[in-house]
C-alpha positions as CSV (number, residue, x, y, z in Angstrom):
1,M,9.0,-13.4,7.0
2,K,7.8,-14.0,3.5
3,W,6.0,-11.9,0.9
4,R,4.1,-12.5,-2.2
5,Q,3.1,-10.0,-4.9
6,L,-0.3,-10.4,-6.6
7,P,-1.3,-8.0,-9.3
8,L,-5.1,-7.6,-8.9
9,G,-8.0,-5.5,-10.1
10,P,-8.7,-3.2,-13.0
11,L,-5.2,-1.6,-13.0
12,Q,-3.3,-4.8,-11.9
13,T,-2.4,-3.1,-8.6
14,N,0.1,-5.0,-6.5
15,C,-1.5,-6.6,-3.5
16,Y,1.0,-8.1,-1.0
17,L,0.7,-11.0,1.4
18,F,3.3,-10.5,4.1
19,S,3.4,-13.7,6.2
20,N,5.2,-15.2,9.2
21,E,6.2,-18.7,10.1
22,K,2.8,-19.3,11.7
23,N,1.1,-18.7,8.3
24,E,-0.4,-15.5,9.7
25,C,-0.4,-12.6,7.2
26,L,-1.1,-9.0,6.5
27,V,-3.0,-8.2,3.3
28,I,-1.7,-5.0,1.9
29,D,-3.7,-3.1,-0.8
30,P,-6.2,-5.8,-1.9
31,G,-7.2,-4.0,-5.2
32,G,-9.7,-6.4,-6.6
33,D,-10.3,-9.9,-7.9
34,A,-11.6,-10.9,-4.4
35,N,-12.4,-14.5,-5.4
36,K,-8.8,-15.0,-6.7
37,L,-7.3,-13.5,-3.6
38,T,-9.6,-15.5,-1.3
39,N,-8.6,-18.7,-3.1
40,I,-4.9,-18.0,-2.9
41,L,-5.2,-17.3,0.9
42,Q,-7.1,-20.5,1.4
43,Q,-4.8,-22.6,-0.8
44,Q,-1.7,-21.3,1.0
45,H,-3.4,-21.8,4.4
46,L,-2.8,-18.2,5.3
47,K,-4.7,-16.5,8.1
48,P,-5.1,-12.7,7.6
49,L,-4.7,-10.6,10.7
50,A,-5.4,-7.2,9.1
51,I,-5.8,-5.3,5.9
52,L,-3.3,-2.4,5.5
53,L,-3.9,0.3,2.9
54,T,-1.0,2.5,1.6
55,H,-3.8,4.8,0.5
56,A,-7.4,4.6,-0.6
57,H,-7.5,5.1,-4.3
58,F,-10.0,2.8,-6.0
59,D,-7.5,0.4,-7.5
60,H,-6.2,-0.4,-4.0
61,I,-9.5,-1.1,-2.2
62,G,-11.6,-3.2,-4.6
63,A,-11.4,-6.4,-2.5
64,V,-11.4,-4.8,1.0
65,D,-14.9,-5.8,2.1
66,E,-14.8,-9.3,0.8
67,I,-11.5,-10.1,2.6
68,R,-12.5,-8.2,5.8
69,N,-15.9,-10.0,6.0
70,E,-14.4,-13.5,5.2
71,W,-11.7,-13.3,7.9
72,K,-13.2,-10.7,10.3
73,V,-10.1,-8.5,10.3
74,P,-9.7,-4.7,10.7
75,V,-8.8,-2.4,7.9
76,F,-6.2,0.4,8.5
77,V,-6.1,3.6,6.5
78,H,-4.6,7.1,7.2
79,K,-7.0,9.5,8.8
80,N,-6.6,11.9,5.9
81,E,-8.4,9.4,3.7
82,K,-10.9,8.0,6.1
83,D,-13.8,9.1,3.9
84,W,-12.3,7.9,0.7
85,L,-13.4,4.2,0.9
86,T,-17.1,5.1,0.8
87,N,-16.8,7.9,-1.7
88,P,-16.2,7.1,-5.4
89,S,-15.4,10.8,-6.2
90,L,-12.7,10.9,-3.5
91,N,-11.2,7.5,-4.3
92,G,-11.1,8.3,-8.0
93,S,-13.3,5.5,-9.4
94,Q,-15.9,7.9,-10.5
95,Y,-13.5,9.3,-13.1
96,F,-12.3,6.0,-14.6
97,M,-13.8,3.3,-16.8
98,A,-13.8,0.7,-14.0
99,G,-17.1,1.9,-12.6
100,E,-17.7,3.2,-9.2
101,I,-15.8,1.3,-6.5
102,S,-16.3,1.7,-2.8
103,A,-15.9,-0.1,0.5
104,S,-17.2,0.2,4.1
105,P,-15.4,2.6,6.3
106,A,-12.0,1.6,7.7
107,D,-11.9,0.1,11.2
108,E,-8.6,1.8,12.3
109,H,-7.3,5.2,11.4
110,I,-3.5,5.9,11.2
111,K,-3.1,9.2,12.9
112,G,0.6,9.7,12.5
113,E,4.0,8.0,12.2
114,G,5.1,5.3,14.6
115,T,5.2,1.6,15.1
116,L,2.2,-0.6,14.1
117,Q,2.2,-3.9,16.0
118,I,-0.2,-6.5,14.7
119,G,0.4,-10.0,16.2
120,S,4.1,-10.7,15.6
121,F,4.3,-8.1,12.8
122,S,6.1,-4.9,13.7
123,L,6.0,-2.2,11.0
124,K,7.1,1.4,11.0
125,V,4.6,3.7,9.5
126,F,5.9,6.6,7.4
127,E,3.7,9.4,6.2
128,T,4.6,9.7,2.5
129,P,2.0,12.1,1.0
130,G,2.1,13.6,-2.4
131,H,0.5,11.0,-4.6
132,S,-2.5,11.4,-2.2
133,P,-2.8,13.2,1.1
134,G,-3.0,10.1,3.2
135,S,-0.4,8.0,1.5
136,V,1.8,5.9,3.9
137,S,4.6,3.5,3.6
138,Y,5.1,0.4,5.8
139,Y,8.7,-0.5,6.7
140,S,9.9,-3.8,8.2
141,S,13.4,-3.6,9.4
142,E,13.4,-7.3,10.2
143,A,12.5,-8.3,6.6
144,G,14.5,-5.4,5.1
145,L,11.6,-4.1,2.9
146,V,9.2,-1.2,2.6
147,F,5.7,-1.3,1.1
148,S,5.8,2.1,-0.7
149,G,2.3,2.1,-2.3
150,D,2.2,4.6,-5.2
151,A,4.9,6.9,-3.8
152,L,8.0,5.2,-5.3
153,F,8.3,2.8,-8.2
154,A,11.1,1.2,-10.0
155,G,12.4,4.0,-12.1
156,S,9.5,6.3,-11.5
157,I,7.3,8.0,-8.9
158,G,3.6,8.3,-8.3
159,R,1.4,10.6,-10.4
160,T,0.4,13.8,-8.7
161,D,-2.4,15.0,-11.0
162,L,-5.2,13.4,-9.1
163,P,-7.2,15.3,-6.4
164,G,-4.9,16.0,-3.4
165,G,-1.7,15.3,-5.3
166,N,1.3,17.5,-4.9
167,H,4.6,16.9,-6.8
168,E,6.9,18.8,-4.5
169,Q,5.4,17.1,-1.5
170,L,5.9,13.7,-3.0
171,I,9.5,14.4,-3.9
172,K,10.1,15.6,-0.3
173,S,8.3,12.5,1.1
174,I,10.5,10.2,-0.9
175,H,13.7,12.0,-0.1
176,D,13.0,12.4,3.7
177,K,11.3,9.1,4.5
178,L,12.3,6.5,1.9
179,L,15.8,7.4,0.7
180,T,17.0,7.5,4.3
181,L,16.3,3.8,4.7
182,P,19.2,1.3,4.3
183,E,20.3,1.2,0.7
184,D,19.7,-2.6,0.5
185,T,16.0,-2.1,1.5
186,L,13.7,-3.8,-0.9
187,V,11.0,-1.5,-2.3
188,L,7.7,-3.2,-2.9
189,S,5.6,-0.7,-5.0
190,G,1.9,-0.5,-5.8
191,H,2.6,-1.2,-9.5
192,G,5.4,-2.9,-11.4
193,P,8.4,-4.9,-10.2
194,E,10.3,-4.7,-6.9
195,T,13.4,-2.5,-6.7
196,S,15.7,-1.2,-4.0
197,I,16.5,2.1,-2.3
198,E,20.1,1.9,-3.7
199,L,18.9,1.4,-7.3
200,E,16.4,4.3,-7.1
201,M,19.0,6.6,-5.6
202,E,21.3,5.7,-8.5
203,R,19.0,5.4,-11.5
204,N,15.6,7.0,-10.9
205,P,15.4,10.1,-13.2
206,F,12.8,11.8,-11.0
207,L,15.2,11.8,-8.1
208,N,18.4,13.0,-9.8
209,G,18.2,16.2,-7.8
210,F,19.1,14.3,-4.7
């Protein structure tokens, strides 16, 4: 399994291409710059199988429709945010300078935790709300990595001052779902560089209480 980080869109949100040996891939959080993302997928001869959203804030969904329509793939989002893609007031774009951003409704709704099997990709889904009510993290034990969205960053955590945010809930999500992963697990966040569970347990000032 391979992964590639692509900062895209108005806030340079990390989109991830998670690919296998057959050049199939999952597109995680395509936040914008659809033409750039499409060109990279074509240049790398990658075939998307699905679009996975860690949550549906505007900076994570800007290229959803273009990638979905180009490759005819399903979009996955947690049921708690099923209305956010179509609604700029819910996804937050209405309140930012980027202009209103929306996408068509998701094709699949994540209803709880469990294993998500898409082709040869097997990911454990963890509900990690707090940054937003439908935030999820996708964990690959095979690759030793977790796509944490905007829950956990290198040296920081997600903001909780947006609608549906809850600081105590976010800290609990990180502690109960992410910090219990193997310490060498690579953390691929929605913004900024990669980190590891071990480094965040040792150095993250927001998690010192644990």
